[in-house]
C-alpha positions in Angstrom: -3.8 17.6 -8.6 -5.8 15.4 -6.2 -4.6 12.8 -3.6 -5.1 9.3 -4.2 -4.4 6.5 -1.7 -3.0 3.1 -3.1 -4.0 0.6 -0.6 -2.2 -2.6 -0.9 -4.0 -5.9 -0.2 -3.0 -9.3 0.3 0.6 -10.7 0.3 2.6 -13.4 2.2 2.5 -12.8 5.9 5.7 -14.8 6.3 7.5 -12.8 3.6 9.6 -10.8 5.7 11.0 -13.8 7.7 11.5 -15.7 4.6 13.3 -13.2 2.7 17.1 -13.1 2.3 19.2 -9.9 3.2 20.0 -9.8 -0.7 16.2 -9.9 -1.7 15.4 -7.4 1.1 18.0 -5.0 -0.4 16.8 -5.6 -3.9 13.1 -4.8 -2.9 14.2 -1.7 -0.7 16.1 -0.6 -4.1 12.9 -1.0 -6.1 10.9 1.0 -3.6 13.3 3.7 -3.4 13.5 3.9 -7.2 9.7 4.1 -7.4 9.1 6.7 -4.7 12.2 8.9 -6.0 10.5 9.0 -9.6 7.3 10.1 -7.6 9.2 12.8 -5.8 11.1 14.0 -8.8 7.6 14.8 -10.3 6.1 16.2 -7.1 3.7 13.2 -6.9 4.5 11.7 -3.7 2.4 12.7 -0.8 3.3 9.8 1.7 5.4 6.6 1.1 3.3 4.9 3.7 4.2 1.9 5.6 3.7 -1.8 5.6 1.2 -3.0 8.0 1.4 -6.1 10.4 -0.8 -8.8 9.3 -2.1 -9.1 13.0 -4.4 -6.9 14.4 -8.1 -6.4 16.0 -11.4 -5.3 14.4 -13.7 -3.0 16.6 -17.4 -2.5 15.9 -19.5 0.5 17.1 -20.9 -1.7 19.8 -17.6 -2.5 21.3 -17.1 -6.2 19.9 -13.5 -6.8 19.2 -12.2 -9.6 17.0 -8.8 -10.7 15.5 -7.8 -10.1 12.0 -6.7 -13.6 11.7 -10.5 -14.6 10.9 -10.3 -12.3 7.7 -8.8 -14.0 4.6 -5.2 -13.1 3.7 -6.2 -11.5 0.2 -8.6 -9.1 2.0 -6.1 -7.8 4.4 -4.6 -4.3 3.9 -1.0 -4.9 4.1 0.4 -1.3 3.5 -0.6 2.1 1.5 0.9 5.1 -0.1 -0.7 8.4 -1.0 0.3 10.0 -4.7 -0.7 13.1 -6.3 -2.4 12.5 -9.9 -4.8 14.8 -12.1 -7.4 12.0 -12.0 -7.8 8.4 -11.1 -6.8 7.3 -14.6 -3.4 8.8 -14.0 -3.3 7.4 -10.3 -3.8 4.2 -11.8 -1.0 4.5 -14.1 1.4 5.4 -11.2 0.1 2.3 -9.4 1.0 0.1 -12.2 4.5 1.0 -11.7 4.7 0.2 -8.0 7.1 -2.4 -7.0 4.2 -4.1 -4.7 3.6 -6.3 -7.8 6.8 -7.8 -7.4 5.2 -9.8 -4.4 2.8 -12.6 -5.1 -1.1 -12.2 -4.5 -1.3 -8.4 -4.2 -3.9 -6.3 -5.3 -3.9 -2.3 -5.1 -7.0 -0.6 -4.5 -6.9 3.2 -5.7 -9.0 5.5 -4.0 -9.5 9.3 -4.4 -8.9 11.0 -0.9 -11.8 13.4 -0.4 -11.3 17.0 0.6 -13.7 18.3 3.2 -14.2 22.1 3.7 -11.5 24.5 3.3 
């Protein structure tokens, strides 16, 4: 099995403040069920975390810019790490992810490289 990072991009930066307690509870239940299913199959490496939409970008020459200049659809809004035999299986796991219950989301699936042993 290999590790794959599911990189969540886009979404609504105001979702948290515009969501009712009931909607939040339902969302957390969906995420818990999905992660529980992955844990049962020993395929959850890290549930990850959501990321704030604000932040800074730093270049090698020391230039710092606001993330607010980036389009929302390109911003990484969170991640998870799963185990799968290959990228096809990782994509199948990603398709079941509750992140797709939110508008304007894409998921990038990337294999985590192993360097040395």
